[in-house]
N, C-alpha and C positions, 0 to 999 in steps of 0.2 A: 588565446586559450586553446583553440582547436589544433594548434601546431605543437603543443606540449606533449612530450612522450613520457611514459612511465615504465617501470620494470614489471609491475605485478597487476596493472589494470590497463585497459585501453579506453580512450575517450574519442568519440566521433560526433560531429555536428552535421546534420543535414537540414538546412533551413532553420526552422525553429524547434527542431527535435534533437535532443542530445541523447546519446547512448553511452552509458558507463558499464563496462564489462569487467568483471573480475577475471583475471587472466593468468591463472596458475593451473591449467587443466591437468598437468601431470600429478598434482596433489588434490584434484577435485576442487580447486580454488580454496583450499584451506588457508586460514588467516595466519599471517605472520606480522610482526611489528612493521615491516616495510609496507605491506599491503595496507595496514591500518593508517599509516602516515600518508601514503599516496592517495588513498580513498578520501581521507579527511581533507587533504589539500585540494583535490579535484572537485569535491562537492562544494567546498567553500567558493571556488571559482565559478562553478555552475550557478550557485545561488545568486551570485552577483552579476551574472551575464544577462543584460536586458533583452538580448535577442532570443534566448531560450524560453520556451513556454512549457515544454514537457520533457521529463527525464525518464528514459527507459533504462532500468537497472537489471542486469542479468549476469550470467556466468558463461565462461568459455567452456567448450567441450560438453560433457554429459552430466555436469553438476552445476548447481547454483552456488551454494556455499555450505559445507558441513560444519562450520565453526572453526575453531582454532586448529592449525596443522599440528597435531599431537606429536608426530614424528619429528618435525623440526624443533618443536618446543622441548621435547625430552632429550634430543641429541645435542642440544646446545647450539644449533645453527641459528644464525640471524639474531644476534643479541642486541640489536638496536632497541633502545628503550621505548616503551609505550607511554606517551605522555597522556595525562588525564583528559585533555581536551579531545583526544582522538575518540573517546567513548561517546562524544557528541555527534558522531556520524549518524546515530539514530535521530538526534534533534534536527540535523540538516535534512535528512530524508523526509522527516515528518512535517517540518515547519517551513522549509524554503518556499518562496512564493512561486513555485512551479508545481505542476501535477507530476507526482512521482509514481511510476508503474514498476512493480516487481514482476519480471518474467521468470518464473521459477522453472528452470529447464532441467531439474534433476534434484539430487539430494539437497535438503534444506534443513539445517539443524543448528543448535547452539546460537552463536552470535548471528549467523546467517539467517536463522529463523527470526530473530529480533529485527534484523534489518528489513526482511520482507514485511513483517508486521508494521514497520514504520512507514511504509509507502502508502500512498492514497488508494491505489488499486493493486490487486494481485491476481495474476493468472498463472496457470500451471500446465505443464505437459502431463498427460495421463500417467506417465511412468515416474513422476516426481514422488519422493518420499519425504515426510516431515518428522521432526522430533525436536522437542525442546532440549533434550540431551544433557542438561547441566547436572542434574542429580546423579546421572550415571557416572560422572567423573568427580562426584563429591564436592561440587561447588554450588553456590547459591544462584549464580547467573548474572549476566550483564546485558547490555543493549536494550534495557527497559521493557522486556517482554511482559512482566507483570503489570506494567502501566498500560501497555498497548493492547495486549491480547484480550483482556476483559471487555474492552470497548468494541471488539470485533465479534467475539463469540459468546460473551457473557462471563460473569465472574466465576461461577462454579465450574463451567467447562474449562476455562482458562486454568484454574487450579488443578483440575484433573490432568490436563496436558502437561503441566509442569511437575506435579508430584509423582505421577505414574511414569513419566518419561518413556513412553512407548512410541514406537514408530507407527505412523499412519499414512495411508496413501492419498493420492490426489482426489479420488472419489469421495473419501471421507472429508477431506479438506473443503471440497465444494459443498458437501452436505451440511457442514457446520458453519459455513459462511466465511471460512478463512480465505478461500480464493473465490473469485466471482465465477470462474469457468475453468474446467479442466479440458484442454484440447487434445486431440490425437497428436502423437509425436510428430507425424509427418506434415501436419499443417500448423503446429503450434507457433513457430517463428513468424509465419506469414500473418496469422490471425492477430497476434499481439502487435506486430508491426503496424497493421492496418488500424488498430484501435489507437495506438500512439500517434500515428500520422493524422488521424481524424481530429484528435484532441489538440494537436500542435497547430492546427489551422483555426483554432478558436480565437476570439477577441482577446488579445494579451492583457489589456487592462482589466477586463471583466473576470477572466479566469484567475488572474493573480489575486484580485480582491475577493473572489469567491473562496479561494483557498484560505485566505486570511480569516474569512467568516467562520469556516469550520474550526480553525485553530482557536480563535477567540471563544467560540461556542463551547469548547471543551472546559473552559476555565472561568467563565463569567456568569453572573446571575442573569436571568432572562431579561429583566428590565434594562440592565446596562447593555446587554448584547443588542437588544432591539434598537437602542439609540445609535450604536456604532454601525449596525447593519443598514439602518435607514440613511445614515450619512453616506455610506458607500454606494447604496442604491441610487441616491440622488446624483452623486458625482459621476458614476458610470453611465447613468441614464442621460446625462447632459453631454456626454463625450462625443467626439467626432466618430468614433467607432460605432457607437449606438445609432447615430444618425445614418451612417453608412449601412448598418445592418438592416434598418428599416427600408432604405432605398433599394438595397439588393433584393429584399423579400418582394417588394412591389414589382421590381423589374425582372424578377425570376432569374437571378444570376448569383454567382458566388461573391460574397463581400470581400472588399480589399481593405484590410485593417492596417492602421498605422500606429496603434498603441497610444492614442490620445483621445 
């Protein structure tokens, strides 16, 4: 997987941390059908990679993703068809058994806005700008923003952001809880990288099951969820990794996890 190359994205693995970067900086990483296909294929592979614990998702250059590349779309460039399953990029980011982190390094709008919302954690550079953007081009929207955003900022605020379709900055994004932290531009990459690396050193079995807990909790009655949560708690509590974590704590050293 780490040796695979793409035309519109890049994929790198460092230990247990994977970085997926939208790589069309000349168009601010605007979405084309090729980008959709490559990102869907890459994230499917990442989701099934047992060595990866954390996925850092970002954009090349000075933008995250402004949504569809309108210039390419209206000029007739890149007529590769968009298959329906490609729209489940959102599902992959939200539900894969890895922690997904959106590093919003600039403009974030439209489908890019939805993709950021799909990630478990979001951080931004202070110069980032956000916009749902869909109503501005007279479409109802895709990438599950109305499913995701109310769970992040609340139902009424999510409606306002979609219906008003106004740009807002990283300070406002942090204030409403869309991003966890807006970092100065000169330290942004290092700060988010450090967060991703710290998470990537977590116990792989436990963090994967914890991610599943959050996904199940979104859709299950409390009683049913507690049964599932308790089963996972017992299983991870009896794992080699859990015993190693206890030993490492007592011995005042870093644990050496094996994923069992």
